[in-house]
C-alpha positions as CSV (number, residue, x, y, z in Angstrom):
1,X,26.5,-36.8,-40.1
2,X,26.5,-40.4,-39.3
3,X,25.5,-41.8,-36.1
4,X,25.5,-45.6,-34.6
5,X,22.1,-47.1,-33.8
6,X,22.0,-48.7,-30.3
7,X,19.8,-51.6,-29.3
8,X,17.0,-51.2,-27.1
9,X,15.1,-54.4,-25.9
10,X,14.8,-57.1,-28.2
11,X,13.5,-55.4,-31.3
12,X,13.8,-51.4,-30.9
13,X,17.2,-49.5,-32.0
14,X,17.9,-46.1,-30.9
15,X,19.7,-43.0,-32.8
16,X,20.7,-40.0,-31.1
17,X,20.2,-36.3,-32.3
18,X,23.2,-34.3,-32.9
19,X,22.9,-31.3,-30.5
20,X,23.3,-28.8,-33.5
21,X,20.1,-30.2,-35.0
22,X,18.2,-30.2,-31.8
23,X,19.1,-26.7,-31.3
24,X,18.2,-25.8,-34.9
25,X,14.9,-27.3,-34.8
26,X,14.1,-26.5,-31.2
27,X,14.1,-30.2,-29.9
28,X,14.2,-30.7,-26.1
29,X,14.2,-33.6,-24.0
30,X,10.5,-35.3,-23.9
31,X,9.4,-33.5,-27.2
32,X,7.8,-36.1,-29.8
33,X,9.2,-36.4,-33.4
34,X,7.6,-38.0,-36.7
35,X,9.5,-40.8,-38.2
36,X,9.0,-41.3,-41.9
37,X,9.9,-43.7,-44.5
38,X,10.3,-41.6,-47.9
39,X,11.7,-43.6,-50.6
40,X,15.2,-44.9,-49.7
41,X,15.6,-42.5,-46.6
42,X,14.5,-42.6,-43.2
43,X,13.4,-39.3,-42.0
44,X,13.2,-38.2,-38.6
45,X,10.9,-35.0,-38.5
46,X,10.4,-32.4,-35.9
47,X,7.0,-32.0,-34.8
48,X,5.6,-28.3,-35.5
49,X,7.9,-26.0,-36.8
50,X,11.2,-24.7,-35.6
51,X,11.6,-20.8,-34.7
52,X,14.0,-19.9,-37.1
53,X,15.0,-16.3,-37.4
54,X,17.3,-14.6,-39.7
55,X,18.8,-11.2,-40.6
56,X,18.5,-9.5,-44.1
57,X,20.9,-6.5,-44.9
58,X,19.4,-4.3,-47.9
59,X,21.7,-1.1,-47.4
60,X,22.8,0.5,-50.3
61,X,20.6,-1.9,-52.5
62,X,17.9,-0.8,-54.9
63,X,14.3,-1.7,-54.9
64,X,14.5,-5.0,-56.9
65,X,17.6,-6.2,-55.1
66,X,16.1,-5.7,-51.9
67,X,12.7,-7.5,-53.0
68,X,15.0,-10.5,-54.1
69,X,16.7,-10.3,-50.4
70,X,13.6,-9.7,-48.5
71,X,11.2,-12.4,-50.5
72,X,14.3,-15.0,-50.2
73,X,14.2,-15.0,-46.3
74,X,10.4,-15.1,-46.6
75,X,10.6,-18.1,-48.8
76,X,13.3,-19.8,-46.8
77,X,10.7,-20.2,-43.9
78,X,12.0,-18.2,-41.1
79,X,9.4,-17.3,-38.4
80,X,11.0,-14.0,-37.9
81,X,13.7,-11.7,-39.4
82,X,15.4,-8.3,-39.0
83,X,15.9,-6.1,-41.8
84,X,18.9,-3.8,-41.8
85,X,18.9,-0.6,-44.1
86,X,20.4,2.4,-44.9
87,X,18.3,6.0,-44.7
88,X,17.2,5.8,-48.5
89,X,16.5,2.8,-51.3
90,X,16.4,3.8,-54.9
91,X,12.8,2.4,-56.2
92,X,13.9,1.6,-59.9
93,X,10.2,1.1,-60.8
94,X,9.2,4.4,-59.8
95,X,12.6,6.1,-60.8
96,X,12.8,7.9,-57.3
97,X,14.9,7.5,-54.2
98,X,12.2,6.8,-51.2
99,X,12.7,6.4,-47.2
100,X,14.0,2.9,-46.7
101,X,11.3,2.0,-44.3
102,X,8.6,3.2,-46.9
103,X,10.1,0.9,-49.6
104,X,10.3,-2.3,-46.9
105,X,6.9,-1.8,-46.0
106,X,5.7,-2.2,-49.6
107,X,7.4,-5.3,-50.1
108,X,6.5,-6.7,-47.0
109,X,2.9,-6.2,-47.2
110,X,3.3,-8.0,-50.6
111,X,4.1,-11.2,-48.2
112,X,1.1,-13.2,-46.7
113,X,1.2,-14.4,-43.0
114,X,3.9,-11.9,-42.1
115,X,3.8,-8.2,-40.6
116,X,6.1,-5.5,-40.0
117,X,5.9,-5.4,-36.1
118,X,8.9,-3.5,-34.9
119,X,10.7,-0.7,-36.3
120,X,13.9,1.4,-35.5
121,X,16.0,4.2,-36.9
122,X,18.1,1.8,-39.4
123,X,16.1,-1.5,-39.1
124,X,12.7,-3.1,-38.9
125,X,11.6,-6.7,-37.7
126,X,9.1,-8.8,-39.6
127,X,7.5,-11.4,-38.0
128,X,5.1,-14.6,-38.9
129,X,1.3,-13.5,-37.7
130,X,-0.5,-16.5,-39.2
131,X,1.1,-20.4,-39.6
132,X,1.2,-21.7,-43.2
133,X,-0.2,-24.7,-43.5
134,X,0.1,-27.8,-46.3
135,X,-3.5,-28.0,-46.7
136,X,-3.6,-24.4,-48.3
137,X,-1.4,-25.8,-51.0
138,X,-4.2,-27.4,-53.0
139,X,-6.3,-24.5,-53.2
140,X,-3.3,-22.0,-54.3
141,X,-2.5,-24.3,-57.1
142,X,-6.1,-24.3,-58.1
143,X,-6.2,-20.6,-58.0
144,X,-3.2,-20.2,-59.9
145,X,-4.5,-22.4,-62.9
146,X,-7.7,-20.3,-62.9
147,X,-5.7,-17.0,-63.4
148,X,-3.8,-18.7,-66.2
149,X,-7.3,-19.7,-67.9
150,X,-8.7,-16.1,-67.3
151,X,-5.2,-14.9,-69.3
152,X,-5.3,-17.1,-72.1
153,X,-9.1,-16.5,-72.6
154,X,-8.7,-12.6,-72.7
155,X,-5.3,-12.4,-74.7
156,X,-7.5,-10.0,-77.0
157,X,-9.7,-8.3,-74.7
158,X,-8.2,-4.5,-73.7
159,X,-9.7,-5.1,-69.9
160,X,-7.8,-8.2,-69.3
161,X,-4.6,-6.7,-71.4
162,X,-4.7,-3.7,-69.2
163,X,-4.7,-5.6,-66.0
164,X,-2.0,-8.3,-67.0
165,X,0.5,-7.2,-64.1
166,X,-2.2,-7.5,-61.7
167,X,-2.7,-11.0,-62.6
168,X,0.9,-11.6,-63.0
169,X,1.3,-10.2,-59.2
170,X,-1.6,-12.5,-58.1
171,X,0.4,-15.4,-59.1
172,X,4.0,-14.4,-57.8
173,X,2.0,-13.8,-54.4
174,X,0.6,-17.2,-54.4
175,X,3.6,-19.0,-55.6
176,X,6.1,-17.2,-52.8
177,X,3.7,-18.4,-50.3
178,X,3.4,-22.0,-51.5
179,X,7.2,-21.7,-51.4
180,X,7.1,-20.9,-47.8
181,X,4.9,-23.4,-46.9
182,X,7.2,-25.9,-48.7
183,X,10.2,-24.6,-46.4
184,X,8.5,-23.9,-43.4
185,X,6.3,-27.2,-42.7
186,X,7.4,-29.6,-45.8
187,X,5.1,-31.9,-47.6
188,X,4.1,-35.6,-47.0
189,X,7.4,-36.6,-49.3
190,X,10.6,-35.2,-50.0
191,X,9.7,-36.1,-54.0
192,X,6.3,-34.1,-53.6
193,X,8.0,-31.1,-52.1
194,X,10.6,-31.2,-55.0
195,X,8.1,-31.4,-57.9
196,X,5.7,-29.0,-56.2
197,X,8.7,-26.6,-56.3
198,X,9.2,-27.1,-60.0
199,X,5.7,-27.2,-61.0
200,X,5.0,-23.8,-59.2
201,X,8.2,-22.1,-60.5
202,X,7.2,-23.4,-64.1
203,X,3.6,-21.7,-64.1
204,X,4.9,-18.6,-62.7
205,X,7.3,-18.3,-65.7
206,X,4.0,-18.9,-67.5
207,X,2.4,-16.1,-66.3
208,X,5.7,-14.1,-67.1
209,X,5.2,-15.0,-70.5
210,X,1.6,-13.7,-71.2
211,X,2.8,-10.4,-70.1
212,X,5.4,-10.5,-72.7
213,X,3.2,-12.1,-75.7
214,X,0.7,-9.4,-74.8
215,X,2.4,-6.9,-77.1
216,X,2.3,-9.4,-79.9
217,X,-0.4,-9.4,-82.6
218,X,-2.1,-12.8,-82.7
219,X,-5.4,-14.0,-84.6
220,X,-8.2,-15.5,-82.8
221,X,-7.6,-18.7,-83.8
222,X,-4.3,-19.0,-82.1
223,X,-5.8,-17.3,-78.9
224,X,-8.4,-20.2,-79.0
225,X,-5.9,-22.6,-79.5
226,X,-3.7,-21.4,-76.7
227,X,-7.0,-21.3,-74.3
228,X,-7.4,-25.4,-75.2
229,X,-4.0,-25.7,-74.4
230,X,-4.3,-24.2,-71.1
231,X,-7.7,-25.7,-70.3
232,X,-6.7,-29.2,-71.3
233,X,-3.4,-28.7,-69.1
234,X,-5.4,-28.1,-66.3
235,X,-7.5,-31.0,-66.8
236,X,-4.6,-33.4,-66.9
237,X,-3.3,-31.8,-64.0
238,X,-6.1,-33.1,-61.9
239,X,-7.1,-36.0,-63.8
240,X,-3.6,-37.5,-64.4
241,X,-5.0,-39.6,-67.6
242,X,-2.6,-40.4,-70.2
243,X,-4.9,-39.3,-72.8
244,X,-5.3,-35.8,-71.3
245,X,-1.3,-35.7,-71.9
246,X,-1.0,-36.8,-74.9
247,X,-3.8,-34.2,-76.0
248,X,-1.8,-31.4,-74.2
249,X,1.2,-32.4,-76.2
250,X,-0.4,-32.7,-79.7
251,X,-2.0,-29.0,-79.0
252,X,1.3,-27.7,-78.2
253,X,2.7,-29.2,-81.3
254,X,0.0,-27.8,-83.3
255,X,0.6,-24.1,-82.0
256,X,4.0,-24.2,-82.3
257,X,3.9,-25.2,-85.7
258,X,1.5,-22.2,-86.6
259,X,4.6,-19.9,-86.3
260,X,7.7,-19.9,-88.3
261,X,11.0,-18.7,-87.0
262,X,9.8,-15.1,-85.6
263,X,10.1,-13.6,-82.5
264,X,6.7,-14.6,-81.5
265,X,7.6,-18.5,-81.9
266,X,10.3,-18.1,-79.4
267,X,7.9,-16.2,-77.0
268,X,5.1,-18.8,-77.6
269,X,7.5,-21.9,-77.1
270,X,8.8,-20.4,-73.8
271,X,5.0,-20.3,-72.6
272,X,4.1,-23.9,-74.3
273,X,7.2,-25.4,-72.9
274,X,7.0,-24.3,-69.3
275,X,3.5,-25.9,-69.1
276,X,4.5,-29.0,-70.5
277,X,7.5,-29.0,-67.8
278,X,5.0,-28.7,-65.3
279,X,2.7,-31.3,-66.4
280,X,6.0,-33.7,-66.6
281,X,6.5,-32.9,-63.1
282,X,3.2,-33.8,-62.2
283,X,3.6,-36.9,-64.3
284,X,6.7,-37.8,-62.3
285,X,4.9,-37.7,-58.9
286,X,2.1,-39.7,-59.9
287,X,4.0,-42.1,-61.6
288,X,6.1,-42.6,-58.5
289,X,3.3,-42.8,-56.1
290,X,1.6,-45.4,-58.5
291,X,4.8,-47.5,-58.8
């Protein structure tokens, strides 16, 4: 939507904010906004967060589909949302039909920062109980890397393999919250938000791949090499040194070369490539900032 600039005094220009935007972001006369230069764009950013609300209908959906719909509203950054449902939801993980409110409560309990605070016969209302903060992101990304290192170290240990789903759910939990932070409060720049979104998505895929490869037979030499690759990848993520990036690429090539064109090759390739994609996004962000 285009707007014309209005001259105010000798050196100040004014731009009006369309009413639909003001309403969506809860802006009123006297409110302060931030004006930020981001790459080739000039961004007017509302201070604080808008009180966005939505409605999700999971009637006649199974557990998996209901999970996607509810977590979608959560990641979208709604401060509150109503969930409409029919009497029962088929829980395809447990292979049983359960009362809808029981299934919805299970899903909502997985989402940090929100709680189910209102409930009716065919609906419930989820509301935000803690404000997401941009400064939470750094600690979350570090925890994701730490879990991936635990997985790579213990790939052949029965205790770790039994807990693979727990570790995967931990990462899913962390990634969902991070995506909510991006949508709810935003990061310092649009590029930073886009890069972080891509990085977290790739690292979540890596965790999923560990669950798949746990059923394959790997020797200790491969597991040791995979652990070195994950550790070195984390080192590059924080050092941003080119030599670390090159070392990761060489380790990936060595690990891929140790397999023929077997089913294991394609599974391992997916894991390694997702890590390199995450590092690539980190490189994009670092190069842009240094340029």
